[in-house]
N, C-alpha and C positions, 0 to 999 in steps of 0.2 A: 528444485522449483522451476516452473517454465517462464513465470513473470513475476517481477518484483515492482511495485509502484513505491517510490520513495516519497514520502511527505514530510519526512523529518530533517534530512540532510546531515551534515557532519560527516561521521565515518559510515553513514548506511551504504552507500555506493560500495566501499572497499568490502564491507561484509557481506553485502548482496551478492558480489562477484563469486565468491566462494560457494555460494549455494545455488547458483541459476546453472541449470543444464546447457549444454552446447547448444547453439542455435535459440536460445531463448531471448527474452526481452526485458529490458530495464527502462522504466520511464521515471523521471525524477521532475518535480514540481517547485523546487526549492533552489535558491541561488547557491553556487558551489563556493562556499566560503574559503576552503583550504584546497590546494593543487591535489589533483586526483590523478592516479595512475591508472590507465585504462588497458594496460598491455594485457591483462588477464581476459579481459573482455575480446580482445583481437583473438587471442589464442583459442577462445571457444566459439568465436563467430557470433557473437551477441548483437541484436540490435537494441541500441539505446536512443532514447530520446529525452532531450532536455527541454521542459515547456517553463518558460520564464514569463509570467504576466505581472509586472510591477504594478499595472493599473489594479489590480486586486489585492495587493499586499496590504493596504489600510483595512479592507474588508475582512481579510483573512486573520489579520491582528485583532480586529474587534470581535470577531466570533472566537478567537483564542480565549481572550479575556472573559467573555461570556460563560464558556465551558469551564475555564479555572475557577469562575465564581459559581459554578453549578448553576446558572440562571438558564443554560442550554443544554439540555442533556438528549442523547439519542433514545427513541423507543425501541426497546431490544424484545422482539418476539421469542426468541429461543437462542440458545448456544449450543451448536452441534460440533462434534469432533470432525477433523479432516476426512476420516473414512466415511462419513455420512453425508458427503457432498451431494450424491444422488437423491437422497432423502430430501436435502435442502432444495435442490431444484424442483423436485416433484411438489414439495409444498409451495413453492412460489407460482409454480404454473398452474396448481389448483386454485390459488387465491385464497383469500381468507385470513392470511397472516396479518398481523398488526405490528407494524415495525420491521426492523431489520432481523435477519436471520445472519447470525455470526458464525463463522468457522473457525475453530480453535485449532491452532497448530501447536505441537508440543516437540520439544527438542528430544533427540535420540542420545 
C-alpha cells in the first residue's frame, strides 16, 4: 500500500506499518489510546499525519450510533476489485453513478 487512512485506531497503526511501502503515507484521525512504536515507519521513510479533532468527537459518535442502528447507510453504486481501479476512475469521471464505488481488497 502507498497510503493508509486510519479511522479505527487501536492496533491499526502497527498493522499498517507492515503493509505500507517505503516512502508511503499514513494518516490517522483517531486518538492514540495505547503507546505506539514508530521505528518501523522511520526505517521505511514514511510520512505520518495525526489529525486530532476533538471538536468533532460528539458528532462522530452520534454518526456512529446512527450507523449502528442502521438509520444511516451509505449508498453503494458498486463494489469492484482492486484490479478494477482504472474502471472505477473511468466510471466516476463519466458521471452517472449513484452512490459510492467501493474497492474491495483481498488478502493474499
